[in-house]
DRENDO-1510 file (C-alpha; in Angstrom, 1 decimal, always signed):
<recs>
REC; n; res; u; v; w
REC; 1; MET; +94.7; -57.6; +1.5 .
REC; 2; LYS; +92.2; -55.4; -0.1 .
REC; 3; ILE; +89.6; -53.2; +1.5 .
REC; 4; ARG; +86.1; -52.3; +0.4 .
REC; 5; LEU; +85.0; -48.7; -0.2 .
REC; 6; THR; +81.5; -47.2; -0.5 .
REC; 7; THR; +80.6; -43.8; -1.7 .
REC; 8; CYS; +80.1; -42.5; +1.8 .
REC; 9; PHE; +83.9; -42.7; +2.3 .
REC; 10; LEU; +84.3; -39.9; -0.3 .
REC; 11; LEU; +81.8; -37.3; +0.7 .
REC; 12; VAL; +81.0; -36.1; +4.2 .
REC; 13; LEU; +77.3; -36.6; +3.8 .
REC; 14; ALA; +74.4; -38.6; +5.3 .
REC; 15; ALA; +75.6; -42.2; +4.9 .
REC; 16; GLN; +72.2; -43.6; +4.3 .
REC; 17; ILE; +71.4; -41.2; +1.5 .
REC; 18; LEU; +74.7; -42.0; -0.3 .
REC; 19; MET; +74.6; -45.8; +0.1 .
REC; 20; ALA; +71.1; -45.8; -1.4 .
REC; 21; GLN; +72.3; -43.9; -4.4 .
REC; 22; GLN; +74.6; -46.4; -6.1 .
REC; 23; PRO; +72.3; -46.3; -9.2 .
REC; 24; ALA; +72.0; -42.7; -10.6 .
REC; 25; GLN; +69.1; -40.7; -9.3 .
REC; 26; TYR; +66.6; -39.3; -11.9 .
REC; 27; SER; +63.6; -37.1; -11.2 .
REC; 28; LEU; +62.2; -37.3; -14.7 .
REC; 29; TYR; +62.0; -41.1; -14.5 .
REC; 30; SER; +58.6; -41.3; -16.1 .
REC; 31; ALA; +59.9; -39.8; -19.3 .
REC; 32; ASN; +63.0; -42.0; -19.3 .
REC; 33; LYS; +61.9; -45.5; -18.2 .
REC; 34; TYR; +64.5; -47.3; -20.3 .
REC; 35; ALA; +67.2; -45.8; -18.0 .
REC; 36; PHE; +66.2; -48.1; -15.2 .
REC; 37; ASN; +64.2; -50.9; -17.0 .
REC; 38; PRO; +65.6; -52.7; -20.1 .
REC; 39; GLY; +62.1; -54.2; -20.6 .
REC; 40; TYR; +60.9; -50.7; -21.8 .
REC; 41; ALA; +63.1; -51.0; -25.0 .
REC; 42; GLY; +61.0; -50.4; -28.1 .
REC; 43; LEU; +57.8; -49.2; -26.3 .
REC; 44; ASP; +58.2; -45.7; -27.7 .
REC; 45; ASN; +57.1; -47.4; -31.0 .
REC; 46; SER; +59.9; -45.9; -33.1 .
REC; 47; LEU; +63.6; -45.0; -32.8 .
REC; 48; SER; +63.7; -43.0; -29.5 .
REC; 49; MET; +66.9; -41.2; -28.3 .
REC; 50; THR; +67.1; -39.6; -24.9 .
REC; 51; GLY; +69.8; -37.4; -23.3 .
REC; 52; VAL; +69.8; -36.4; -19.7 .
REC; 53; TYR; +72.0; -34.1; -17.7 .
REC; 54; ARG; +71.6; -33.9; -13.9 .
REC; 55; SER; +73.4; -31.9; -11.2 .
REC; 56; GLN; +72.4; -33.1; -7.8 .
REC; 57; TRP; +72.8; -31.1; -4.5 .
REC; 58; GLY; +74.1; -27.9; -6.2 .
REC; 59; GLY; +76.5; -25.9; -4.1 .
REC; 60; LEU; +77.9; -28.9; -2.4 .
REC; 61; PRO; +81.6; -29.6; -3.3 .
REC; 62; GLY; +81.9; -33.0; -5.1 .
REC; 63; ASN; +78.1; -33.2; -5.7 .
REC; 64; PRO; +76.8; -36.0; -8.0 .
REC; 65; VAL; +76.7; -35.0; -11.7 .
REC; 66; THR; +75.3; -37.5; -14.2 .
REC; 67; GLN; +75.0; -37.7; -17.9 .
REC; 68; ASN; +72.9; -40.4; -19.6 .
REC; 69; PHE; +72.3; -41.2; -23.2 .
REC; 70; ASN; +70.2; -44.0; -24.5 .
REC; 71; ALA; +68.6; -45.1; -27.7 .
REC; 72; HIS; +66.1; -47.9; -28.4 .
REC; 73; MET; +63.8; -49.1; -31.1 .
REC; 74; PRO; +61.3; -51.9; -31.9 .
REC; 75; LEU; +62.5; -54.7; -34.2 .
REC; 76; TYR; +59.1; -55.7; -35.7 .
REC; 77; ILE; +60.6; -58.3; -37.9 .
REC; 78; VAL; +61.6; -60.4; -34.9 .
REC; 79; GLY; +58.8; -59.3; -32.5 .
REC; 80; GLY; +61.3; -57.6; -30.2 .
REC; 81; ALA; +63.4; -54.5; -29.6 .
REC; 82; ALA; +67.0; -53.4; -29.1 .
REC; 83; GLY; +68.6; -50.6; -27.3 .
REC; 84; VAL; +71.9; -49.1; -26.0 .
REC; 85; ALA; +72.7; -46.9; -23.0 .
REC; 86; ILE; +75.8; -44.9; -21.9 .
REC; 87; GLU; +76.0; -43.3; -18.5 .
REC; 88; ASN; +78.7; -41.3; -16.8 .
REC; 89; GLU; +78.5; -40.1; -13.2 .
REC; 90; THR; +81.0; -38.2; -11.0 .
REC; 91; LEU; +80.7; -38.1; -7.2 .
REC; 92; GLY; +83.5; -36.5; -5.2 .
REC; 93; SER; +86.6; -38.5; -6.0 .
REC; 94; TRP; +84.6; -41.2; -7.8 .
REC; 95; ARG; +83.8; -41.5; -11.5 .
REC; 96; GLN; +81.7; -44.3; -13.0 .
REC; 97; THR; +81.2; -44.9; -16.7 .
REC; 98; SER; +79.0; -47.7; -18.1 .
REC; 99; PHE; +77.8; -49.0; -21.4 .
REC; 100; SER; +75.1; -51.6; -22.0 .
REC; 101; ALA; +73.2; -53.2; -24.9 .
REC; 102; THR; +69.6; -54.6; -24.6 .
REC; 103; TYR; +67.4; -57.1; -26.4 .
REC; 104; ALA; +63.8; -57.3; -25.5 .
REC; 105; LYS; +61.1; -59.8; -26.5 .
REC; 106; GLN; +57.6; -58.5; -26.8 .
REC; 107; LEU; +54.4; -60.5; -26.3 .
REC; 108; PHE; +50.8; -59.5; -26.7 .
REC; 109; ILE; +48.5; -60.0; -23.7 .
REC; 110; GLY; +44.8; -59.9; -24.5 .
REC; 111; LYS; +43.5; -57.2; -26.9 .
REC; 112; THR; +45.4; -54.2; -25.8 .
REC; 113; GLY; +48.2; -55.4; -23.5 .
REC; 114; LEU; +51.8; -55.8; -24.3 .
REC; 115; LEU; +54.5; -57.5; -22.2 .
REC; 116; SER; +58.1; -56.8; -22.9 .
REC; 117; LEU; +61.0; -58.8; -21.3 .
REC; 118; GLY; +64.4; -57.2; -21.7 .
REC; 119; LEU; +68.0; -58.4; -20.8 .
REC; 120; SER; +71.0; -56.0; -20.9 .
REC; 121; GLY; +74.7; -56.8; -20.8 .
REC; 122; GLY; +77.6; -54.4; -20.7 .
REC; 123; TRP; +80.7; -53.0; -19.1 .
REC; 124; VAL; +81.3; -50.6; -16.2 .
REC; 125; GLN; +84.4; -48.7; -15.1 .
REC; 126; ARG; +84.9; -47.3; -11.7 .
REC; 127; GLN; +87.7; -44.7; -11.0 .
REC; 128; LEU; +89.0; -43.2; -7.8 .
REC; 129; ASP; +91.2; -40.0; -8.0 .
REC; 130; GLY; +93.2; -40.2; -4.8 .
REC; 131; SER; +94.4; -36.6; -5.2 .
REC; 132; LYS; +90.9; -35.4; -4.4 .
REC; 133; VAL; +90.5; -37.5; -1.2 .
REC; 134; ARG; +91.1; -35.9; +2.2 .
REC; 135; THR; +91.1; -38.1; +5.3 .
REC; 136; PRO; +92.0; -37.1; +8.9 .
REC; 137; ASN; +95.5; -38.4; +8.2 .
REC; 138; THR; +96.1; -36.8; +4.9 .
REC; 139; GLU; +99.1; -34.5; +4.7 .
REC; 140; VAL; +99.7; -32.0; +1.8 .
REC; 141; ASP; +103.1; -30.2; +1.6 .
REC; 142; ASP; +103.9; -26.8; +0.2 .
REC; 143; LEU; +104.4; -28.3; -3.3 .
REC; 144; GLY; +101.1; -29.9; -3.2 .
REC; 145; ASN; +102.4; -33.5; -2.7 .
REC; 146; ILE; +99.8; -35.7; -1.0 .
REC; 147; ASN; +100.4; -38.4; +1.5 .
REC; 148; HIS; +97.4; -40.1; +3.0 .
REC; 149; ASN; +99.5; -42.2; +5.4 .
REC; 150; ASP; +97.5; -45.2; +4.3 .
REC; 151; ASN; +98.9; -48.3; +2.6 .
REC; 152; TYR; +95.7; -48.8; +0.6 .
REC; 153; LEU; +94.8; -45.2; -0.5 .
REC; 154; GLY; +97.0; -43.7; -3.2 .
REC; 155; SER; +97.3; -40.2; -4.4 .
REC; 156; SER; +96.8; -40.9; -8.1 .
REC; 157; LEU; +94.0; -42.1; -10.4 .
REC; 158; GLU; +93.2; -45.7; -10.3 .
REC; 159; GLY; +90.4; -47.7; -11.8 .
REC; 160; GLY; +88.8; -51.1; -12.3 .
REC; 161; THR; +86.4; -52.5; -14.8 .
REC; 162; GLY; +83.8; -55.3; -14.8 .
REC; 163; TYR; +80.8; -56.7; -16.6 .
REC; 164; THR; +77.2; -55.8; -15.8 .
REC; 165; ALA; +73.8; -57.5; -16.4 .
REC; 166; HIS; +70.3; -56.1; -16.0 .
REC; 167; PHE; +66.8; -57.6; -16.4 .
REC; 168; GLY; +63.4; -55.9; -16.8 .
REC; 169; ALA; +59.8; -56.7; -17.4 .
REC; 170; PHE; +57.4; -54.1; -18.6 .
REC; 171; TYR; +53.6; -54.3; -19.2 .
REC; 172; GLN; +51.6; -51.7; -20.9 .
REC; 173; ASP; +48.0; -51.3; -22.1 .
REC; 174; GLU; +45.7; -48.4; -23.0 .
REC; 175; LYS; +45.8; -46.6; -19.6 .
REC; 176; PHE; +48.0; -48.6; -17.3 .
REC; 177; GLU; +51.7; -49.6; -17.2 .
REC; 178; VAL; +53.9; -51.4; -14.7 .
REC; 179; GLY; +57.5; -52.4; -14.7 .
REC; 180; VAL; +59.9; -54.4; -12.5 .
REC; 181; SER; +63.6; -54.5; -13.0 .
REC; 182; ALA; +66.9; -55.6; -11.4 .
REC; 183; VAL; +70.3; -53.9; -12.1 .
REC; 184; ASN; +73.8; -55.2; -11.3 .
REC; 185; LEU; +72.5; -58.8; -11.3 .
REC; 186; LEU; +76.0; -60.2; -11.2 .
REC; 187; GLY; +76.7; -58.4; -7.9 .
REC; 188; ASN; +80.4; -58.5; -8.8 .
REC; 189; THR; +83.3; -56.6; -7.3 .
REC; 190; LEU; +85.5; -54.1; -9.3 .
REC; 191; ASN; +89.1; -54.5; -8.4 .
REC; 192; LEU; +91.1; -51.3; -8.2 .
REC; 193; SER; +94.9; -51.5; -7.5 .
REC; 194; LYS; +94.5; -52.0; -3.7 .
REC; 195; LEU; +90.8; -51.3; -3.3 .
REC; 196; GLU; +87.5; -53.0; -4.1 .
REC; 197; PHE; +84.1; -51.6; -5.0 .
REC; 198; GLU; +81.1; -53.9; -4.7 .
REC; 199; GLN; +78.4; -53.4; -7.3 .
REC; 200; GLU; +75.2; -54.0; -5.3 .
REC; 201; ARG; +72.1; -55.4; -6.8 .
REC; 202; ASN; +69.2; -52.9; -7.0 .
REC; 203; TYR; +65.6; -53.4; -7.8 .
REC; 204; PHE; +62.9; -51.1; -9.2 .
REC; 205; LEU; +59.1; -51.1; -9.3 .
REC; 206; TYR; +57.4; -48.6; -11.5 .
REC; 207; ILE; +53.6; -48.0; -11.9 .
REC; 208; GLY; +51.9; -45.4; -14.0 .
REC; 209; TYR; +48.3; -44.6; -15.0 .
REC; 210; GLN; +46.6; -42.1; -17.4 .
REC; 211; ILE; +43.4; -40.4; -16.4 .
REC; 212; ASP; +41.6; -38.6; -19.2 .
REC; 213; LEU; +40.0; -35.4; -17.8 .
REC; 214; SER; +38.8; -34.1; -21.2 .
REC; 215; ASN; +39.6; -34.6; -24.9 .
REC; 216; LYS; +42.8; -32.6; -24.4 .
REC; 217; LEU; +43.7; -32.8; -20.7 .
REC; 218; SER; +45.0; -35.8; -18.8 .
REC; 219; ALA; +46.4; -36.5; -15.4 .
REC; 220; ASN; +49.3; -39.0; -15.1 .
REC; 221; PRO; +50.1; -40.3; -11.5 .
REC; 222; SER; +53.2; -42.5; -11.2 .
REC; 223; PHE; +55.2; -44.3; -8.6 .
REC; 224; LEU; +58.8; -45.5; -8.5 .
REC; 225; LEU; +60.3; -47.8; -5.8 .
REC; 226; LYS; +64.0; -48.3; -5.6 .
REC; 227; THR; +65.7; -50.7; -3.2 .
REC; 228; ASP; +68.8; -52.7; -2.5 .
REC; 229; VAL; +66.8; -54.8; +0.0 .
REC; 230; HIS; +68.6; -53.1; +2.9 .
REC; 231; GLN; +67.4; -49.6; +2.1 .
REC; 232; THR; +64.4; -48.3; +0.1 .
REC; 233; GLN; +63.4; -45.0; -1.5 .
REC; 234; ILE; +60.1; -44.1; -3.2 .
REC; 235; ASP; +59.0; -41.4; -5.6 .
REC; 236; PHE; +55.4; -40.3; -5.8 .
REC; 237; SER; +54.6; -38.2; -8.9 .
REC; 238; VAL; +51.7; -36.6; -10.7 .
REC; 239; SER; +51.6; -34.6; -13.9 .
REC; 240; ALA; +49.0; -32.9; -16.1 .
REC; 241; GLN; +49.4; -33.0; -19.8 .
REC; 242; TYR; +47.6; -30.8; -22.2 .
REC; 243; ASN; +47.0; -31.6; -25.9 .
REC; 244; GLU; +49.7; -34.3; -25.7 .
REC; 245; ASN; +52.2; -31.5; -25.8 .
REC; 246; ILE; +52.7; -29.4; -22.6 .
REC; 247; PHE; +53.0; -31.0; -19.2 .
REC; 248; VAL; +53.6; -29.8; -15.6 .
REC; 249; GLY; +53.9; -31.9; -12.5 .
REC; 250; ALA; +55.3; -32.4; -9.1 .
REC; 251; SER; +56.9; -35.3; -7.2 .
REC; 252; LEU; +57.7; -36.2; -3.6 .
REC; 253; ARG; +60.7; -38.4; -2.8 .
REC; 254; GLY; +60.5; -40.2; +0.5 .
REC; 255; TYR; +57.8; -42.0; +2.5 .
REC; 256; ASN; +58.8; -41.3; +6.2 .
REC; 257; PRO; +60.9; -38.8; +8.2 .
REC; 258; ASN; +64.1; -40.8; +7.6 .
REC; 259; SER; +63.7; -41.1; +3.8 .
REC; 260; LEU; +62.2; -37.7; +3.0 .
REC; 261; ASP; +64.6; -36.2; +0.5 .
REC; 262; ALA; +63.0; -33.7; -1.9 .
REC; 263; VAL; +60.0; -32.1; -3.5 .
REC; 264; VAL; +60.4; -32.0; -7.3 .
REC; 265; LEU; +58.8; -29.4; -9.7 .
REC; 266; MET; +58.9; -30.4; -13.4 .
REC; 267; GLY; +57.6; -29.4; -16.7 .
REC; 268; GLY; +58.2; -29.9; -20.4 .
REC; 269; PHE; +56.8; -29.5; -23.9 .
REC; 270; LYS; +57.3; -30.6; -27.5 .
REC; 271; LEU; +59.5; -28.3; -29.7 .
REC; 272; ASN; +58.1; -30.1; -32.7 .
REC; 273; GLU; +56.7; -33.5; -33.7 .
REC; 274; LYS; +60.0; -35.3; -33.0 .
REC; 275; ILE; +61.8; -33.4; -30.2 .
REC; 276; SER; +60.6; -32.9; -26.6 .
REC; 277; VAL; +62.3; -31.2; -23.7 .
REC; 278; ALA; +61.7; -31.4; -20.0 .
REC; 279; TYR; +63.2; -29.8; -16.8 .
REC; 280; ALA; +63.0; -30.8; -13.1 .
REC; 281; TYR; +64.1; -28.9; -10.0 .
REC; 282; ASP; +64.5; -30.8; -6.7 .
REC; 283; LEU; +63.9; -28.7; -3.6 .
REC; 284; GLY; +65.7; -30.5; -0.8 .
REC; 285; LEU; +63.9; -31.6; +2.4 .
REC; 286; SER; +66.6; -33.6; +4.0 .
REC; 287; ASN; +69.4; -32.2; +6.3 .
REC; 288; LEU; +71.3; -31.3; +3.1 .
REC; 289; LYS; +68.9; -28.5; +2.4 .
REC; 290; THR; +71.0; -26.2; +4.6 .
REC; 291; ILE; +74.1; -26.6; +2.4 .
REC; 292; SER; +72.6; -27.4; -1.0 .
REC; 293; THR; +70.9; -25.1; -3.5 .
REC; 294; GLY; +68.8; -28.0; -5.0 .
REC; 295; SER; +69.1; -30.3; -7.9 .
REC; 296; HIS; +68.6; -29.6; -11.6 .
REC; 297; GLU; +67.8; -32.1; -14.4 .
REC; 298; VAL; +67.3; -31.5; -18.1 .
REC; 299; LEU; +66.0; -34.1; -20.6 .
REC; 300; VAL; +65.8; -34.0; -24.3 .
REC; 301; ASN; +64.1; -36.7; -26.3 .
REC; 302; TYR; +64.0; -37.4; -30.1 .
REC; 303; ASN; +61.5; -39.8; -31.5 .
REC; 304; LEU; +61.6; -40.6; -35.2 .
REC; 305; GLY; +57.8; -41.1; -35.2 .
REC; 306; LYS; +57.6; -43.8; -37.8 .
REC; 307; PRO; +58.4; -47.6; -38.0 .
REC; 308; ILE; +61.9; -48.7; -39.1 .
REC; 309; GLY; +62.6; -51.8; -41.1 .
REC; 310; LYS; +60.3; -54.5; -42.3 .
REC; 311; GLY; +57.9; -56.8; -40.6 .
REC; 312; ARG; +54.5; -56.5; -39.1 .
REC; 313; PRO; +54.2; -53.7; -36.6 .
REC; 314; PRO; +51.9; -54.2; -33.6 .
REC; 315; ALA; +48.2; -53.4; -34.0 .
REC; 316; ILE; +48.2; -50.7; -31.3 .
REC; 317; ILE; +50.6; -50.0; -28.6 .
REC; 318; TYR; +49.3; -47.4; -26.1 .
REC; 319; ASN; +51.9; -45.3; -24.3 .
REC; 320; PRO; +50.6; -43.3; -21.3 .
REC; 321; ARG; +53.9; -41.5; -20.8 .
REC; 322; SER; +54.0; -38.0; -19.3 .
REC; 323; LEU; +55.9; -36.5; -22.1 .
</recs>
């Protein structure tokens, strides 16, 4: 007989917060939309590569640490786009590594609108290091040997693998963009040796808008909703961008006293025509603020800035992104 584990088993934290974070958390979501929506593939209009490093709830032993790399580009010759993504996250005794590949089909809507439909398929591995787990019944002798006194929980590294599938739709025009996506569509279970980990389906809704304040200054409000149907979290963000180069902004994560999590301060700039960098700091508002020093996130994006391959590029694709 196997038992099911959730991440709240591994860290003594607020269970609601951890159960809601099965997908990795990103504060700079508006600058990395492909990370949660495969429909965004190709909408940076050229080869776009993004790397993210995030350390969440600093100062807390076993805090979540995430690395994400993705690359995507339009395929004008077939009227679509392709992309790949690699993500690694550690959380206490857990480690999750995933890889996915995307194909997106792009359709023109009206004179300036573009609708992109993306489907991703890939592989995920979940690992549990039993030597890092401590339960009320765990015993450790003078030689460091661990006995959990549990028939299901071992003291060594064990892992399980499975397939993943994600779907996303993303619409973009001159000033407005909206995307919906679903991750872990298979809802399958990863089998470790004696344990099981259920991959829950999660859903995302993103909305962004660009408000031109002058020829060089714009405001970019955005909204991201994340839910597994049972629990929901929302990010409200706004940033100001100057000369399509420097941006500063802030975000609030949470919509009521139970979900209030953090205030985010962020900023970034272009190093040159192809490379942009951004940084975000989360100031905690939940009960974890008494034991955490906050969260840090760094993003680097490289955009080739020119079409690749043959075929007819789109007439104009507007991209009201914050960076």
